[in-house]
C-alpha positions in Angstrom: 140.2 123.5 96.3 140.7 119.8 95.6 138.4 119.4 98.4 135.4 121.2 97.2 135.7 120.1 93.8 135.7 116.2 95.3 132.3 117.3 97.1 130.6 118.8 94.0 131.4 115.9 92.1 130.1 113.7 95.4 126.5 116.1 94.3 126.3 115.7 91.1 126.3 112.0 91.5 124.2 111.1 94.1 121.5 113.7 91.6 122.8 111.8 89.1 121.5 108.2 90.5 118.7 109.7 92.0 117.9 110.5 88.3 118.1 107.4 86.6 116.5 105.6 89.9 113.7 107.4 89.2 113.6 106.9 85.2 113.6 103.2 86.8 110.5 103.3 89.3 109.0 105.7 86.3 109.3 103.1 83.5 108.5 100.0 85.6 105.4 101.6 87.3 104.0 102.9 83.7 102.4 100.3 83.4 100.4 99.6 87.0 99.1 103.4 86.9 97.9 102.2 83.4 96.0 99.8 84.5 94.6 101.8 87.3 93.7 104.6 84.8 90.3 102.2 83.8 89.3 102.0 87.2 90.2 106.2 88.0 88.8 106.8 84.4 85.1 104.7 85.1 85.1 106.6 88.9 85.4 110.2 86.7 83.0 108.9 84.5 80.4 108.8 87.0 81.0 111.6 88.3 81.0 113.1 85.8 77.2 112.4 85.2 76.6 115.4 88.4 75.0 118.0 87.0 74.3 120.5 90.1 75.4 120.8 93.9 73.4 119.1 96.2 74.5 119.6 100.0 73.0 116.5 102.4 73.1 116.2 106.1 74.7 113.4 107.2 76.1 110.9 110.1 80.0 111.8 110.3 82.3 110.3 108.0 83.1 106.9 107.9 86.3 105.6 109.2 89.4 106.7 107.5 93.0 107.9 107.7 95.4 110.2 105.6 92.2 112.3 104.3 93.1 116.0 104.2 91.3 118.1 107.2 91.1 122.1 106.2 90.0 125.1 108.6 87.4 127.2 106.0 89.5 130.4 106.1 86.2 132.7 106.4 83.5 130.6 108.6 83.6 128.5 111.3 83.5 125.3 109.6 86.2 122.8 108.6 86.1 120.9 105.4 87.5 116.5 105.2 88.5 115.3 101.8 89.2 111.8 100.6 91.2 109.3 102.5 91.1 105.4 102.7 90.0 102.7 104.3 91.4 99.0 104.8 89.3 96.0 105.9 91.6 93.7 105.4 90.8 92.7 102.4 90.3 95.5 100.0 90.8 98.6 100.0 88.7 101.7 99.4 89.8 105.1 98.5 87.6 108.3 99.0 87.4 111.5 96.6 83.7 112.7 98.8 83.6 116.2 100.5 82.2 116.9 104.1 81.8 120.0 106.3 81.5 120.7 109.7 79.8 123.0 110.8 81.8 123.7 114.5 78.6 125.6 116.0 76.0 124.1 115.2 78.2 120.8 115.5 76.9 119.6 112.6 77.8 117.7 109.2 77.0 118.1 106.0 78.2 116.2 102.7 78.4 118.2 99.8 78.5 116.3 96.3 80.0 118.5 94.0 80.6 117.8 89.7 83.3 116.9 88.1 85.6 116.5 91.9 89.1 115.3 92.1 89.0 111.4 91.6 89.5 109.2 94.9 93.0 109.4 96.7 94.6 109.7 100.1 98.1 110.9 101.4 97.8 114.7 99.3 98.1 117.8 100.7 95.1 120.3 101.2 95.7 123.9 101.4 93.0 126.8 102.8 93.9 130.0 100.6 91.7 133.4 102.1 91.6 134.6 98.9 88.1 134.9 95.9 85.6 133.4 98.8 87.5 131.4 100.0 90.2 128.1 98.1 91.1 124.4 99.2 94.0 123.9 97.1 94.2 120.2 96.8 97.5 118.1 95.0 98.9 114.9 94.6 98.2 112.0 96.7 97.9 108.2 95.3 95.0 105.7 93.7 95.2 102.4 94.6 93.8 99.0 93.1 91.2 97.0 95.7 94.3 94.3 96.7 96.7 97.3 98.1 99.3 95.8 95.8 99.6 98.4 92.8 100.0 101.9 93.2 98.8 105.9 90.7 100.3 108.4 92.0 98.9 112.0 91.0 100.6 115.3 90.3 97.6 117.2 89.3 96.2 120.6 90.6 92.8 121.2 91.9 91.0 123.6 93.5 87.7 124.0 95.3 86.4 127.5 95.0 84.2 127.8 98.6 82.0 130.7 97.6 80.7 128.9 94.9 81.0 124.9 95.3 82.6 124.0 92.6 85.7 122.3 91.7 88.6 123.4 89.4 91.4 121.8 87.8 94.2 124.1 87.2 96.8 123.1 83.7 99.5 124.4 84.4 103.4 122.3 82.9 106.6 122.3 84.7 105.1 120.7 88.2 106.4 118.4 90.8 106.3 114.6 89.5 103.6 112.2 91.1 104.0 111.7 94.4 102.0 111.4 98.3 103.3 111.5 101.5 104.6 115.1 100.4 103.9 118.5 102.6 102.5 121.8 101.0 102.1 125.0 102.9 101.4 128.6 101.8 103.7 131.3 102.1 102.9 134.9 100.8 101.5 134.5 97.6 102.6 130.9 97.3 102.3 127.0 97.4 105.4 125.2 98.4 105.8 121.5 97.4 108.9 120.0 99.5 109.6 116.0 99.3 106.7 112.8 99.1 107.7 109.7 97.3 106.5 107.3 94.5 106.0 103.7 95.0 105.5 100.9 92.4 105.3 97.2 92.9 109.1 96.4 92.5 110.8 100.4 93.4 110.1 103.5 95.1 112.0 106.7 95.4 112.1 109.4 97.9 112.4 113.2 97.4 113.5 115.9 99.0 112.8 118.8 96.2 111.3 121.9 96.3 108.5 124.1 94.1 106.0 126.5 94.1 103.0 127.7 92.5 102.3 130.9 92.0 98.8 132.2 93.3 99.0 135.4 90.6 100.7 133.7 87.4 98.8 130.2 88.2 102.5 128.9 87.0 104.9 126.1 88.6 108.5 126.7 89.0 110.9 124.6 90.5 112.6 126.3 93.4 117.1 125.7 93.6 118.2 126.5 97.5 121.1 126.4 98.1 123.2 124.9 101.3 122.4 121.0 102.5 119.1 120.3 101.6 117.2 117.4 104.0 117.7 114.3 102.6 115.1 112.7 100.7 111.5 112.0 102.6 107.2 112.0 102.7 105.2 112.3 105.6 107.3 115.0 107.4 106.2 118.1 109.0 106.3 121.7 107.1 105.2 125.0 108.8 105.8 128.5 107.3 107.0 131.0 109.9 104.8 133.6 111.7 106.3 136.8 109.3 106.3 133.8 106.0 109.6 134.5 104.8 111.0 131.0 106.5 109.5 127.6 106.3 110.1 124.5 108.7 110.9 121.1 107.9 111.0 118.5 111.2 111.4 114.7 110.8 109.8 112.4 108.3 110.4 109.1 106.9 111.8 107.3 104.3 113.0 104.0 103.1 116.2 101.9 101.0 116.1 98.8 100.2 119.2 96.7 102.3 118.9 93.5 100.3 116.7 92.0 97.3 113.6 91.8 99.0 114.8 93.3 102.4 113.4 96.8 103.2 114.5 99.0 106.0 112.6 102.1 107.2 114.2 105.2 108.7 112.5 107.8 111.1 113.8 110.9 110.9 114.2 113.6 113.2 116.2 115.9 112.0 115.6 120.6 111.6 115.9 122.2 108.6 115.9 126.1 107.6 114.4 127.0 104.1 114.8 130.8 104.4 113.3 132.8 101.5 115.0 136.4 100.7 115.2 139.0 98.4 118.1 140.1 96.1 118.3 142.1 93.2 114.1 141.7 92.5 114.8 137.9 92.5 113.9 135.1 95.5 116.9 133.6 97.1 116.3 130.2 98.7 119.0 128.6 101.3 119.3 125.9 103.3 120.1 125.7 107.0 120.0 122.4 109.8 118.1 123.9 112.5 119.3 122.9 116.6 116.0 123.2 118.6 116.6 123.5 122.4 113.7 122.0 125.1 111.8 118.6 124.5 111.6 117.8 121.5 109.2 114.7 120.7 110.7 110.8 120.6 111.5 109.4 116.9 108.4 108.8 115.1 107.1 108.4 111.6 103.0 109.1 110.6 102.0 111.9 113.3 99.7 114.5 112.5 100.3 118.5 112.1 98.3 121.8 112.4 99.5 125.2 113.3 98.3 126.5 116.1 98.2 129.7 117.3 101.0 132.4 117.6 102.3 130.6 114.5 103.5 127.3 116.7 103.6 124.0 114.7 101.2 121.6 116.8 102.5 117.3 116.8 100.2 114.6 117.4 100.4 110.8 117.8 102.4 108.6 115.4 104.2 105.6 115.4 107.7 104.2 116.0 107.8 100.8 113.8 110.3 98.1 115.3 111.4 96.9 111.8 113.1 93.2 111.7 114.2 90.8 108.5 110.4 89.1 108.5 108.5 91.6 111.4 107.2 95.3 111.8 105.8 96.3 115.0 104.9 99.5 115.9 104.3 101.8 119.5 102.1 104.3 118.9 101.5 107.6 120.2 98.9 109.8 121.5 100.9 112.6 122.9 101.1 116.2 122.2 104.0 118.6 121.3 104.3 121.8 120.6 106.6 123.8 118.6 107.3 127.7 119.3 109.1 129.0 115.7 110.5 132.5 117.3 112.1 130.6 120.0 113.2 127.7 117.9 112.1 125.5 120.9 109.9 122.4 121.7 107.9 121.1 124.3 105.2 118.7 125.5 101.7 120.0 125.2 100.7 119.3 129.0 97.7 119.2 130.3 95.8 121.3 133.3 95.2 118.7 135.2 98.7 117.3 135.1 100.1 120.7 135.6 98.6 121.5 138.5 99.3 117.6 139.9 102.3 118.0 139.9 102.5 121.4 141.0 100.9 120.1 144.5 103.1 117.3 144.7 106.0 119.8 144.6 104.3 122.2 146.9 104.3 119.1 149.4 107.7 118.1 148.7 108.8 121.8 149.9 107.1 121.6 153.4 108.4 117.8 153.7 111.5 119.3 152.8 111.2 121.1 156.6 110.4 117.9 159.0 111.7 114.5 159.8 112.1 112.2 156.8 112.4 114.6 154.2 115.3 113.3 151.9 112.9 109.9 151.7 110.1 111.7 150.5 111.6 113.8 148.4 112.6 110.7 146.2 109.3 108.9 146.3 108.0 112.0 144.7 110.7 113.0 142.0 109.7 109.1 141.3 106.4 109.6 140.7 106.8 113.1 138.7 109.2 111.4 136.0 107.3 107.3 135.9 104.9 107.2 132.7 101.5 106.7 133.7 100.1 103.4 132.0 96.2 103.4 131.1 94.2 100.6 129.9 91.1 100.7 127.9 89.2 97.6 126.5 87.0 98.1 123.1 84.7 95.0 121.7 84.0 95.2 118.5 81.0 94.4 116.7 82.4 90.9 115.6 83.6 90.2 119.4 87.3 91.0 118.9 88.4 92.8 122.2 91.1 95.7 121.5 93.3 95.9 125.0 94.6 99.6 124.5 97.7 100.5 126.8 98.5 104.2 126.2 101.6 105.3 128.0 102.1 108.9 129.4 105.7 109.0 129.9 106.6 111.4 132.6 108.6 115.1 131.7 111.5 116.8 133.3 110.6 118.5 135.9 112.5 121.6 134.5 111.2 122.0 131.4 107.6 121.9 133.1 108.6 124.3 135.1 109.8 126.8 132.5 106.3 125.9 130.4 104.5 126.8 133.7 105.8 130.4 133.5 105.9 130.8 130.0 102.4 128.7 129.0 100.0 129.7 131.8 97.8 132.7 131.5 94.3 131.9 132.5 94.6 129.1 133.8 93.8 130.0 137.4 94.9 127.3 139.1 92.1 124.9 138.2 92.6 121.6 137.3 89.8 119.1 135.1 88.9 116.0 136.4 88.0 114.2 133.1 90.7 111.7 131.9 89.3 111.4 128.2 91.6 111.7 125.7 92.3 110.0 121.9 93.7 107.1 121.8 97.4 106.6 120.7 97.3 105.9 116.6 98.5 107.5 113.3 97.5 109.4 109.9 95.2 111.2 111.7 93.5 114.3 110.1 94.2 117.6 112.2 93.4 121.2 112.4 93.2 124.6 114.4 90.8 126.6 114.4 90.0 129.6 116.4 92.7 128.5 119.0 91.0 124.9 119.2 92.8 121.5 117.6 90.6 119.3 116.1 91.4 115.9 115.7 89.3 113.0 113.5 90.2 108.9 112.5 93.1 107.9 111.5 94.4 104.1 112.5 96.3 101.8 115.4 96.7 98.4 114.8 96.4 95.3 117.6 98.4 92.3 115.8 97.7 92.0 112.6 94.5 94.3 112.8 94.6 97.6 111.1 91.7 99.5 113.1 90.6 102.7 111.5 88.9 105.4 113.6 85.8 107.8 112.7 86.4 109.4 116.3 86.4 113.2 116.7 87.8 115.6 119.1 88.8 118.9 120.5 91.5 120.5 122.4 91.3 124.7 123.0 94.8 125.4 122.5 94.3 128.6 125.1 93.1 126.5 128.2 95.2 123.7 127.5 93.0 121.9 129.8 90.7 118.8 128.4 90.3 116.9 125.5 86.4 117.0 124.1 84.8 114.5 122.5 82.6 115.5 119.5 82.2 112.0 118.0 83.5 108.8 120.3 84.7 105.5 119.4 81.9 103.2 116.9 82.8 99.9 117.6 80.3 98.2 114.6 82.6 100.9 112.2 85.7 98.0 112.9 84.8 96.2 110.5 88.0 93.2 109.7 88.2 90.5 106.7 90.2 87.5 107.0 92.2 87.2 103.4 91.1 84.7 101.2 93.7 82.6 99.2 91.5 81.7 96.2 91.6 85.7 95.4 93.1 86.6 92.2 95.2 89.3 93.4 96.7 90.0 90.5 93.9 91.1 88.3 93.1 95.0 89.1 89.7 94.9 87.0 88.0 92.0 88.5 88.7 93.7 91.8 86.5 97.1 90.7 83.3 96.2 92.3 84.8 95.9 95.9 86.4 99.7 95.1 83.2 100.8 94.1 81.7 99.5 97.1 78.7 101.8 98.8 79.2 102.5 102.2 76.5 100.9 104.6 74.9 104.2 105.8 75.0 106.2 102.4 71.5 106.9 101.7 68.9 104.7 99.3 68.5 107.8 97.1 71.8 108.1 96.3 71.7 104.5 95.3 69.3 104.3 93.0 70.5 107.6 91.6 73.7 104.9 90.5 71.4 102.5 89.3 69.7 104.9 86.9 73.5 106.5 85.3 74.6 102.3 84.6 71.1 102.3 82.4 73.0 105.0 80.7 75.6 102.2 78.7 74.7 100.0 76.0 73.0 97.3 77.8 74.1 93.4 78.1 72.1 91.3 76.0 70.4 88.0 77.1 73.3 85.5 76.8 75.7 87.5 75.3 79.0 87.1 75.6 82.0 89.6 77.3 83.8 89.6 74.1 81.1 89.7 71.9 79.8 93.0 74.3 82.8 94.7 73.9 82.7 94.3 70.0 79.1 95.8 69.6 79.8 98.1 71.7 83.3 99.5 71.3 83.0 102.6 69.4 80.7 103.6 72.5 82.9 103.3 75.1 86.5 104.6 73.0 84.1 107.7 73.2 83.2 107.6 76.8 87.5 107.2 77.9 88.5 109.7 75.0 86.0 112.4 77.0 87.1 110.9 80.5 91.1 111.3 79.6 91.2 113.8 76.9 91.9 114.7 73.7 95.8 114.6 74.1 95.4 110.7 75.2 97.5 108.5 72.8 94.6 106.3 71.0 96.3 103.1 72.6 95.8 103.9 75.9 92.1 105.7 75.5 91.3 101.6 73.7 92.5 99.6 76.5 90.8 101.6 78.8 87.6 101.4 77.0 88.1 97.4 76.9 88.8 97.4 80.8 85.6 100.4 81.1 83.7 97.7 79.2 84.3 94.6 81.1 83.6 96.3 84.6 80.1 97.5 83.4 79.4 93.7 82.0 80.4 92.0 84.6 78.1 94.3 86.6 75.5 93.4 85.0 76.0 89.9 85.5 
């Protein structure tokens, strides 16, 4: 009894500490988020002037990471929303929306009035009701210098049948966060984990929230049992029957000392089980111990749900952290998790399997002759040894990217078991293609009609980050070869060195960078933006910033109020109005 009381006291103490930390983070980040609200309000102001849906055939989306890629519930289409891009100097956040037609292999950009503001690291879930819906929750917005963050706690739905965005305002939901996970479980959206970060503090979550698609209400779930430790960017998968949820891996960090943080890559697994008792739902946590070939520890992996409810995991990065440096090993391997059997196995392509089978047949024949033992040892080494493939890509500015792809050897026993289970329809055929995505993290992945689609992401070479816009497809039934839908474009690899002369502390000075149009944007859209800007009060010749702000004060306050809503405090509205006037004034100089 004493031990139990001590354990409960310890748990309550941990919850109290977490609550204090959250309050501390919230207080310190409040000022930063107020500064960023001016930028967000300006984006919303521009979007609010759109009155009709405009769909334009276009090239594939620009390089980005941490966007969402979802499969349309009723059509052979994919939906890409948001994301971020960093060019070494500035961070760009997007709220653009693209549709990819799988059969026609073409992209369409859809400009829909009143969309969610720009964001990345959000979550999007498709629901088949009402002609199809795309639900979006949370995510983050960053200042152009990448040092200040605004974490969203808003919930949006895109009605796919009518192409309209709707902001769902329901109280009692999760706090602002990014890096969380959200899935559809029966008639509920379940949200788990994530993090909130300001300039000096951060906090990771392990709470669970449920949003009812019937009543449009939030409720916090309080499962029994030992929950996973707080984390972000984990794998969250619903079991095929919809009664349980599986959590795997993730990332979190702690502060070791004043200016030193240490990250932790999680590789544990948990089951969140739903049971109906006395007409009420009861949830419980339990730890899972899967069999098979588990993925090596990593963060930033891409995840999707494949045929028969199997979870699909691709790529990621394993960071080697020291006090003054951070280096990462990027992956491009594929792992599958069978939710019914609680078992991991590597997603090997048929070509690799066929070649290994030939080697095993050779070993069996050679065992009948002389020197069989030596040959068997050589063949076994060939099976177990990793394969290294080296690629070189030259960017437009002359930088040579040398990409080393290390494909680790898997245990023969595991391969034999998987061949017995998963070789339906193989027919012993072997693909001659060696094309595959390069190692990366934070790529976007989804599955439609048994095919895995992979878009973009990033990898690093030294201090340089490469954001990608290549596009691949893999048939998860055949598992024969990756199909290249869009090749990596070296010309899209923009990288600028940082300048010490920049005033990184002045967020508003960087708004121009945040609103920078993509190079391939059509001139019609640019002229529309110019027309929209002209709707604001014009800057008179020789007029100072202070004079302009004083003369147009009521206009900008009215505009800020319309964007922020009637519940916003007058002081905050006035602050945003001043910032918006400053942004417009400087744009005219």
